[in-house]
C-alpha positions in Angstrom: 55.1 71.3 166.0 58.6 70.2 164.9 61.3 70.3 167.6 64.0 72.9 167.4 66.5 70.2 166.7 64.6 68.8 163.8 64.1 72.2 162.3 67.9 73.0 162.6 68.9 69.6 161.1 66.4 70.1 158.2 68.3 73.3 157.4 71.6 71.4 157.5 72.7 73.4 160.5 74.2 72.5 163.8 73.4 74.8 166.7 75.1 75.4 170.0 72.6 77.1 172.3 70.6 74.2 173.6 72.0 72.0 176.3 69.9 69.2 174.7 72.2 69.3 171.7 75.4 69.3 173.7 76.6 65.7 173.0 77.3 63.7 169.9 78.1 64.5 166.3 75.4 65.8 164.0 75.9 66.2 160.3 72.4 67.0 159.2 71.1 66.3 155.7 73.7 68.1 153.6 76.0 65.0 153.0 72.9 63.0 151.9 71.9 65.9 149.5 75.4 65.7 147.9 75.2 61.9 147.6 71.9 62.2 145.8 73.7 64.3 143.1 76.2 61.6 142.4 75.9 59.1 139.4 75.1 55.6 140.5 78.4 53.8 141.3 80.2 51.8 144.0 81.2 55.0 145.9 77.6 56.2 146.0 76.4 52.8 147.2 79.0 52.7 150.0 78.1 56.2 151.2 74.4 55.4 151.2 75.1 52.3 153.3 76.4 54.5 156.1 73.3 56.6 156.4 72.3 55.2 159.8 75.8 54.7 161.2 76.8 56.5 164.5 79.3 59.2 163.8 82.6 60.0 165.6 84.8 63.1 165.5 87.6 62.7 163.0 91.0 64.3 162.7 90.7 63.9 158.9 87.9 66.5 159.1 89.4 70.0 159.6 87.2 73.1 160.1 88.4 75.8 157.8 87.9 79.0 160.0 85.2 77.0 161.7 82.1 76.4 159.6 81.9 79.6 157.5 79.5 78.2 154.9 76.8 79.5 157.3 78.4 81.0 160.3 80.7 84.1 160.5 84.3 82.8 160.3 86.7 82.7 163.3 83.9 83.2 165.8 82.8 81.2 168.8 79.6 80.3 166.9 81.5 79.0 163.8 84.0 77.0 165.8 81.3 75.4 168.0 79.3 74.5 164.9 82.3 72.8 163.3 83.1 70.8 166.4 79.5 69.7 166.6 79.8 68.5 163.0 82.7 66.2 164.0 85.7 68.3 162.9 88.7 66.9 164.8 90.9 69.9 164.1 89.9 73.6 163.9 91.8 76.5 162.4 92.5 79.9 163.8 94.2 82.2 161.3 96.4 84.4 163.4 96.9 88.1 162.9 97.8 90.9 165.4 96.4 94.1 166.7 98.0 97.5 167.0 99.3 96.5 170.5 100.7 93.2 169.0 98.1 90.9 170.5 97.2 87.8 168.5 93.6 87.4 167.2 91.8 85.1 164.9 91.2 86.7 161.5 91.8 85.3 158.0 93.9 88.3 157.0 95.6 91.2 158.6 93.5 93.5 156.5 90.0 91.9 156.4 88.0 93.6 159.2 86.0 95.6 156.6 84.6 92.4 155.1 84.4 90.1 158.2 83.2 92.5 160.9 80.9 95.5 161.4 83.9 97.9 161.8 82.7 100.2 159.0 79.4 100.7 160.9 81.2 101.3 164.2 82.9 104.3 165.9 86.2 102.6 164.9 85.7 103.3 161.2 87.8 106.4 161.1 90.8 104.4 162.3 90.8 102.2 159.2 93.7 102.3 156.9 91.3 103.4 154.1 87.7 104.3 154.7 84.7 103.3 152.6 84.8 104.6 149.0 81.7 104.0 146.9 81.7 102.5 143.4 82.1 104.9 140.6 82.1 104.0 136.9 84.6 101.1 136.4 86.0 101.6 139.9 84.8 99.2 142.5 83.7 100.2 146.0 86.5 99.7 148.5 87.8 99.9 152.1 90.7 98.5 154.1 90.6 97.9 157.8 93.5 96.1 159.4 93.6 94.4 162.8 96.8 96.5 163.3 94.7 99.7 162.9 93.1 99.1 166.4 94.0 97.8 169.8 92.8 94.6 171.3 90.4 96.4 173.5 88.9 98.0 170.4 88.9 94.7 168.6 86.7 93.2 171.3 84.0 95.8 170.6 83.4 94.4 167.1 81.0 91.8 165.9 81.7 89.2 163.2 79.7 88.9 160.0 79.8 86.7 156.9 82.9 87.5 154.9 81.7 89.5 152.0 81.6 92.9 150.3 79.4 94.3 147.5 81.9 95.9 145.1 79.1 97.9 143.3 77.9 99.5 146.6 77.2 103.2 146.9 76.7 103.1 150.7 78.4 101.3 153.7 75.2 99.4 154.3 75.2 98.0 150.8 78.9 97.3 150.9 78.8 95.1 153.9 75.7 93.3 152.6 77.4 91.2 149.9 77.0 87.6 151.0 76.9 85.1 148.1 73.4 83.7 147.5 74.7 80.1 148.2 75.8 81.2 151.6 73.5 82.8 154.2 73.3 85.6 156.8 70.6 83.8 158.8 73.0 82.7 161.5 74.9 85.9 161.5 71.9 88.0 162.4 72.8 88.0 166.1 76.4 88.8 165.3 79.5 86.5 165.7 81.7 86.6 168.8 85.3 87.5 167.8 88.2 85.8 169.6 91.8 86.2 170.5 94.1 83.4 169.6 94.5 82.5 173.3 90.7 82.4 173.7 90.4 80.1 170.7 92.9 77.7 172.3 90.7 77.6 175.4 87.5 77.2 173.5 88.9 74.4 171.2 90.3 72.6 174.3 86.8 72.7 175.8 85.2 71.5 172.6 87.7 68.6 172.5 89.4 69.4 169.2 93.0 69.8 168.1 94.5 73.0 166.7 95.9 74.2 163.3 96.8 77.9 163.6 98.0 79.7 160.5 100.5 82.5 160.8 99.4 85.1 158.2 101.5 87.3 156.0 101.1 90.8 157.5 99.8 93.7 155.4 102.1 95.9 157.4 105.8 96.4 157.1 107.8 94.2 159.5 109.1 94.8 162.0 105.9 96.4 163.2 106.7 98.7 166.1 109.6 96.4 167.0 107.5 93.3 166.4 109.5 91.1 164.0 108.3 88.1 161.9 110.3 85.8 164.2 108.6 87.4 167.3 105.3 86.8 165.6 106.0 83.2 164.8 107.4 82.6 168.3 104.4 84.3 170.1 102.0 81.9 168.3 103.8 78.9 169.7 104.3 80.5 173.1 100.5 80.8 173.5 100.1 77.0 173.1 102.9 76.4 175.6 101.4 78.8 178.1 98.1 76.9 177.8 99.8 73.6 178.4 98.8 72.2 174.9 101.1 69.4 173.8 102.9 70.0 170.5 101.4 66.8 169.1 98.0 68.5 169.2 99.1 71.4 167.1 99.7 71.8 163.3 101.1 75.3 162.9 100.8 76.5 159.3 102.3 79.2 157.1 102.5 80.1 153.4 105.9 81.5 154.3 108.4 78.7 154.2 110.8 80.7 156.5 108.2 80.6 159.2 108.0 76.8 159.0 111.8 76.5 159.0 111.9 78.9 162.1 109.6 76.5 164.0 111.6 73.5 162.9 114.8 75.1 164.2 113.6 76.9 167.3 110.6 74.9 168.4 111.4 71.4 167.1 108.6 69.6 168.9 106.1 71.9 167.2 108.2 71.9 164.0 107.6 68.2 163.5 104.0 69.0 162.6 104.5 72.5 161.0 102.6 72.7 157.7 104.0 74.4 154.7 101.0 75.9 152.8 102.1 75.7 149.2 101.1 78.6 147.1 103.7 78.1 144.4 100.9 78.2 141.8 101.6 81.9 142.0 105.1 81.4 140.8 105.6 81.9 137.0 106.3 78.7 135.3 105.2 76.4 138.1 103.2 73.4 136.8 101.9 70.7 139.2 102.2 68.2 136.4 105.9 69.0 135.8 108.2 68.2 138.7 111.1 70.0 137.1 109.2 73.3 137.9 109.0 72.5 141.7 111.5 74.8 143.4 112.4 73.7 146.0 111.8 70.1 145.1 109.8 67.9 147.4 112.9 66.1 148.5 114.6 69.4 149.3 111.6 70.3 151.5 111.9 67.0 153.3 115.7 67.4 153.8 115.0 70.8 155.4 112.8 69.1 158.0 109.4 69.8 156.5 107.0 66.8 157.1 103.7 68.3 156.1 102.8 70.1 152.9 99.4 71.6 152.1 98.5 72.6 148.5 95.0 73.5 147.2 93.0 70.5 146.1 93.4 71.1 142.4 97.2 70.7 142.6 96.8 67.1 143.8 94.6 65.8 141.0 94.2 65.7 137.2 92.0 63.7 134.8 92.8 60.6 132.8 90.2 58.9 130.6 87.4 60.9 132.2 88.4 60.1 135.8 90.0 62.0 138.6 93.5 60.7 139.4 96.6 61.9 141.4 98.7 64.6 139.8 102.5 64.5 139.3 102.7 66.9 142.3 100.9 64.3 144.5 103.1 61.5 143.3 106.3 63.5 144.0 105.1 64.4 147.5 104.4 60.7 148.2 107.9 59.8 147.0 109.5 62.3 149.3 107.4 60.9 152.2 105.7 64.2 152.8 102.3 64.1 154.6 99.7 65.9 152.6 96.8 68.2 153.9 94.7 70.0 151.4 92.1 72.9 151.1 89.2 73.7 150.8 86.1 71.6 150.3 82.7 73.4 150.1 84.5 76.7 149.6 83.1 77.0 146.1 79.5 77.7 145.1 77.4 75.1 143.1 79.6 72.9 141.0 77.4 72.5 138.0 79.5 74.8 135.8 82.9 73.2 136.7 83.5 74.3 140.3 85.8 77.3 139.7 89.3 77.8 141.1 89.3 74.9 143.5 88.3 72.4 140.8 90.2 73.8 137.8 92.3 70.7 137.1 89.3 68.4 137.0 86.6 70.8 135.7 85.9 68.6 132.7 84.5 65.9 135.1 82.9 68.3 137.6 79.3 68.4 136.6 77.3 68.5 139.9 77.7 69.0 143.6 78.2 65.2 143.9 81.7 65.7 142.5 82.7 66.8 146.1 82.5 63.2 147.2 84.2 61.9 144.0 87.1 64.3 144.6 87.3 63.6 148.3 87.5 59.9 147.6 90.4 60.2 145.2 92.2 62.5 147.6 91.7 60.1 150.5 92.3 56.8 148.8 94.7 57.5 145.9 96.6 60.6 147.0 96.5 59.6 150.6 95.9 62.9 152.3 96.1 63.2 156.1 93.1 65.6 156.3 91.2 68.2 154.4 89.9 71.7 155.3 86.2 72.3 154.7 83.8 75.2 155.1 81.1 72.7 156.2 83.0 69.9 158.0 79.9 67.7 158.3 80.5 66.4 154.8 84.1 65.3 155.5 83.1 63.9 158.8 80.4 61.7 157.2 82.9 60.4 154.6 85.7 59.8 157.1 83.3 57.7 159.3 82.0 55.8 156.4 85.5 54.9 155.2 86.9 54.3 158.7 89.5 57.0 158.5 91.2 58.6 161.5 
């Protein structure tokens, strides 16, 4: 009979329960599967040459909400899996409850897709209860962290982030996980966490921290809780835990949050990350620096040192190859450090890769393109790190290329 460990690794999974698996970094077979999808070239040969190499944890490898390709995001299980895969930095997206306590959720209003709240006694407290699909109208619900107290939040279980928009029942609605993901490891329910609890867990796991202050779906100030209070409380929880600022990369899509940290918490502000979503601004083009407002140099002059756009903004194609975009070159000129997101967030790449690969879709023909893109981002764009839904792949690459 095969050992538990060998069965789990065969599935590409890292598991936490057994003390026998407590040490070392395990990436399983998934990186090798992706290498097999690549065309024969120097990069593929290099990656294959590292197959028997001992692996180390790498700061370059960032767990996006943990390891949500297979585990419910922002849970003890997901974070632990990501750490076991060698992620050196883990992310807690920070939202708040009705009593203004910070918790790890990707959005202020995602409890209906990431937890079992619609099946719990708390369902009546949701901003909008479940409504079945009807004609051209999709099924819907909206449950916010701010709809419930921390004590109530603790009664919930995490699930894979998904919803079936064609559902007629709650059971069908919460059972919408994409076929290329899995509910196998969510069967026993994910353990939700407060932000402070995530700090303690990540410290024990030996990783560093990248919390993201989310844009609330409630009007601020919320019961006297201002945006500045929210931003400050996030930092205060690291200070209370004795975490050095050098171990924390606080993030926000709201530039004002980043500037607040730079001005009011300068030690933490040095590594504050501006998550760049200017792709939502009409007229913005990552190939036309004249459309960058503010400019990269303006950001640097305001004290911003880290910028984090999605992967596609950093690359384009020339002569059938992936190369850095004008956006990437301008960030380099301004001496901005670059982090990007999110590898292995997409489904199979055989049809171009979707949103995350839109600027290189013409050369994205198979899952092996993940390593091709990663190589350009690391070697030509010069990113500091990359978020991934399955950090094992990035960990393998970073070890093979001797990155930090």
